[in-house]
NULUMSE-993307 format. One record per atom (N, C-alpha, C): atom name; x, y, z. Coordinates in steps of 0.05 Angstrom, whole numbers. Example, Ala and Ser with C-alpha at 12.3 -4.5 7.8 and 13.67 -1.06 7.14 Angstrom:
! NULUMSE-993307
a  xx  yy  zz
N  264  -114  156
CA  246  -90  156
C  264  -66  156
N  257  -45  142
CA  273  -21  143
C  258  1  157
//
This chain:
! NULUMSE-993307
a  xx  yy  zz
N  17  -24  1
CA  -1  0  1
C  18  25  -1
N  12  43  -18
CA  27  69  -19
C  13  91  -2
N  25  113  1
CA  14  134  14
C  -11  146  2
N  -14  147  -24
CA  -36  156  -37
C  -60  138  -30
N  -58  112  -29
CA  -78  93  -21
C  -87  96  7
N  -66  102  24
CA  -72  107  52
C  -87  133  58
N  -83  154  41
CA  -95  178  42
C  -126  176  36
N  -130  160  14
CA  -158  153  7
C  -173  137  27
N  -159  117  38
CA  -171  100  59
C  -178  120  84
N  -161  135  92
CA  -166  151  116
C  -190  169  110
N  -190  181  85
CA  -214  199  80
C  -240  183  77
N  -240  158  69
CA  -265  142  67
C  -272  134  96
N  -254  128  112
CA  -262  118  140
C  -273  144  156
N  -262  167  151
CA  -270  190  163
C  -298  197  156
N  -305  196  130
CA  -331  205  121
C  -352  183  128
N  -344  156  129
CA  -364  134  137
C  -369  135  166
N  -347  134  182
CA  -351  130  211
C  -356  155  228
N  -344  176  215
CA  -346  202  233
C  -366  223  219
N  -371  216  194
CA  -389  237  180
C  -376  263  175
N  -352  265  175
CA  -336  291  172
C  -314  284  155
N  -307  304  139
CA  -284  300  119
C  -257  303  133
N  -238  290  124
CA  -209  290  131
C  -196  307  111
N  -186  331  120
CA  -175  351  101
C  -146  355  102
N  -132  337  114
CA  -102  338  118
C  -89  315  105
N  -63  311  110
CA  -48  290  99
C  -45  265  121
N  -48  241  108
CA  -40  217  122
C  -19  203  106
N  1  193  121
CA  23  179  107
C  36  158  125
N  53  142  114
CA  66  123  129
C  93  135  139
N  100  126  163
CA  124  135  175
C  140  108  184
N  161  101  170
CA  177  75  177
C  193  80  202
N  195  105  213
CA  213  107  235
C  197  102  262
N  171  101  259
CA  155  96  285
C  160  71  297
N  166  67  322
CA  174  42  332
C  153  31  353
N  146  46  372
CA  130  37  396
C  100  44  391
N  92  55  369
CA  63  63  366
C  54  57  338
N  28  53  337
CA  15  45  310
C  10  70  294
N  7  94  306
CA  4  117  292
C  5  143  309
N  5  164  295
CA  9  189  311
C  -5  213  298
N  -20  227  314
CA  -34  250  303
C  -16  276  310
N  -10  291  291
CA  6  314  295
C  -11  339  301
N  -8  351  325
CA  -24  372  335
C  -21  397  316
N  3  402  309
CA  5  430  294
C  -1  427  264
N  6  406  251
CA  1  403  221
C  -26  390  217
N  -39  375  236
CA  -63  360  233
C  -57  335  216
N  -35  330  212
CA  -29  303  196
C  -28  279  212
N  -34  258  201
CA  -34  232  214
C  -9  214  201
N  7  203  219
CA  27  183  211
C  21  157  220
N  24  137  203
CA  17  110  208
C  43  94  206
N  47  73  224
CA  67  56  223
C  62  32  204
N  77  31  182
CA  71  10  162
C  76  -18  171
N  91  -24  192
CA  95  -50  201
C  71  -62  212
N  52  -46  221
CA  26  -59  231
C  9  -70  209
N  11  -57  186
CA  -2  -68  162
C  12  -96  152
N  37  -95  154
CA  52  -118  145
C  48  -142  163
N  48  -138  188
CA  45  -159  210
C  18  -167  219
N  2  -148  219
CA  -28  -152  230
C  -47  -151  209
N  -42  -137  187
CA  -62  -138  167
C  -80  -111  167
N  -100  -115  147
CA  -116  -88  144
C  -136  -82  166
N  -144  -101  182
CA  -165  -96  202
C  -151  -80  225
N  -125  -88  232
CA  -110  -74  252
C  -104  -43  242
N  -98  -41  216
CA  -93  -14  206
C  -117  2  207
N  -140  -9  202
CA  -164  9  203
C  -170  18  232
N  -166  0  252
CA  -168  8  279
C  -151  30  287
N  -125  28  276
CA  -106  51  285
C  -114  77  271
N  -124  75  247
CA  -134  99  234
C  -158  112  247
N  -177  94  256
CA  -200  103  272
C  -192  119  298
N  -170  105  311
CA  -161  118  336
C  -149  144  331
N  -133  147  308
CA  -121  174  302
C  -141  193  293
N  -161  185  280
CA  -182  203  272
C  -199  213  293
N  -202  199  315
CA  -214  207  341
C  -199  232  351
N  -173  229  351
CA  -155  253  361
C  -158  275  342
N  -157  270  316
CA  -161  291  297
C  -188  307  298
N  -210  294  296
CA  -236  308  296
C  -240  321  322
N  -234  310  345
CA  -239  325  371
C  -221  348  375
N  -196  345  365
CA  -177  369  367
C  -186  392  348
N  -195  386  325
CA  -205  406  306
C  -231  420  316
N  -248  405  331
CA  -272  415  343
C  -267  429  369
N  -245  428  379
CA  -237  442  407
C  -248  425  432
N  -252  401  429
CA  -262  383  449
C  -236  366  460
N  -243  353  481
CA  -220  336  494
C  -211  314  475
N  -186  316  465
CA  -175  297  446
C  -153  281  458
N  -148  281  483
CA  -126  265  498
C  -140  239  505
N  -123  218  512
CA  -133  192  518
C  -149  193  545
N  -142  210  561
CA  -157  211  589
C  -184  226  588
N  -188  241  565
CA  -213  257  562
C  -238  240  558
N  -260  247  569
CA  -284  235  567
C  -296  237  539
N  -291  258  526
CA  -300  261  496
C  -286  240  480
N  -260  237  483
CA  -245  221  468
C  -252  190  472
N  -258  183  499
CA  -268  154  504
C  -295  149  494
N  -313  169  494
CA  -338  165  483
C  -339  162  454
N  -322  179  439
CA  -320  175  408
C  -309  150  401
N  -289  141  416
CA  -275  116  409
C  -295  93  411
N  -313  92  431
CA  -332  71  432
C  -353  72  412
N  -360  97  403
CA  -381  101  382
C  -370  89  356
N  -347  94  349
CA  -335  87  322
C  -322  57  323
N  -318  47  346
CA  -306  21  349
C  -276  21  345
N  -262  43  355
CA  -234  47  352
C  -219  33  379
N  -198  18  374
CA  -183  7  396
C  -169  27  413
N  -167  21  438
CA  -151  38  457
C  -122  35  451
N  -113  10  449
CA  -84  3  442
C  -85  -15  419
N  -62  -17  406
CA  -57  -35  384
C  -39  -58  392
N  -42  -79  379
CA  -26  -103  384
C  4  -99  382
N  21  -111  399
CA  48  -106  395
C  62  -118  371
N  81  -105  359
CA  97  -116  336
C  116  -136  344
N  116  -160  332
CA  134  -182  341
C  163  -176  332
N  165  -161  310
CA  193  -156  301
C  207  -134  318
N  193  -119  328
CA  206  -97  344
C  206  -106  373
N  198  -128  381
CA  200  -136  411
C  227  -137  417
N  233  -131  444
CA  262  -129  452
C  272  -157  454
N  296  -160  444
CA  311  -185  445
C  320  -189  472
N  320  -215  480
CA  331  -222  508
C  361  -218  507
N  370  -205  530
CA  398  -200  533
C  414  -226  543
N  439  -228  536
CA  455  -248  542
C  464  -241  572
N  466  -264  588
CA  475  -261  613
C  503  -275  618
N  522  -260  631
CA  546  -273  636
C  547  -279  666
N  555  -305  671
CA  559  -312  699
C  588  -317  707
N  596  -302  728
CA  623  -302  739
C  622  -317  767
N  640  -333  773
CA  640  -347  799
C  667  -338  812
N  666  -334  839
CA  689  -329  853
C  702  -356  860
N  730  -357  854
CA  745  -380  860
C  748  -386  890
N  744  -364  905
CA  750  -366  935
C  726  -377  948
N  703  -360  946
CA  678  -365  963
C  654  -376  946
N  658  -380  920
CA  639  -390  899
C  615  -373  898
N  617  -347  903
CA  595  -327  899
C  592  -325  868
N  566  -321  859
CA  561  -320  833
C  554  -292  826
N  565  -280  804
CA  559  -253  796
C  544  -255  770
N  520  -243  766
CA  508  -242  739
C  512  -214  726
N  522  -212  702
CA  526  -188  688
C  520  -189  660
N  511  -164  650
CA  505  -164  621
C  530  -155  604
N  549  -141  619
CA  571  -132  604
C  596  -150  616
N  618  -153  600
CA  638  -167  606
C  656  -154  629
N  668  -169  645
CA  684  -159  668
C  714  -166  660
N  733  -146  666
CA  760  -152  663
C  769  -167  690
N  772  -194  687
CA  779  -210  710
C  807  -206  720
N  824  -195  703
CA  851  -187  714
C  848  -164  733
N  830  -147  731
CA  829  -123  744
C  808  -122  768
N  786  -135  765
CA  765  -138  785
C  767  -165  801
N  760  -162  826
CA  759  -186  845
C  734  -187  859
N  728  -208  871
CA  705  -213  887
C  701  -189  911
N  677  -180  913
CA  674  -159  933
C  671  -171  961
N  667  -196  962
CA  664  -208  989
C  689  -217  1000
N  706  -231  987
CA  729  -247  998
C  754  -237  982
N  751  -220  961
CA  777  -211  945
C  786  -235  927
N  771  -255  923
CA  781  -277  908
C  781  -272  879
N  794  -289  862
CA  795  -284  834
C  767  -294  820
N  758  -279  800
CA  733  -285  786
C  742  -298  761
N  721  -319  756
CA  726  -336  732
C  697  -337  717
N  699  -334  690
CA  675  -334  674
C  665  -363  674
N  639  -369  683
CA  627  -393  683
C  615  -399  658
N  593  -385  649
CA  581  -390  626
C  566  -366  614
N  557  -367  589
CA  541  -344  578
C  514  -358  571
N  492  -345  582
CA  465  -354  572
C  448  -332  565
N  425  -339  554
CA  404  -321  546
C  384  -323  567
N  371  -300  574
CA  349  -298  595
C  324  -309  583
//
């Protein structure tokens, strides 16, 4: 789907579900990471994360567009457009817009590797994400030498 098709889709959803025209721009923004879409207060444009269309399909994309159009129309009318406002919550239930979108699997945080160091003196285990210079650092309990046990994923 291209930006032109997205613009047409947003205009159609706006007129069908809200009964009002969408007079600004809607486009895909590949740099969005943690959100499905974003309504810009100053320019009144809507940015959509294209990864949601690729991973979750058209139904999820339409839900995101409805959510952002709720922000758009309420802001234009001078009503409460923020998530906590009553006007926003009521309009979302009227049009069937989701409060949150499903998480993207490709951008989920990868599990960090864990390094296990064991003291040769008292057998105390240290869990670290970063490597330790074992020639320089010693056990904090007994001043024994540290030895790398194993590397594992959490």
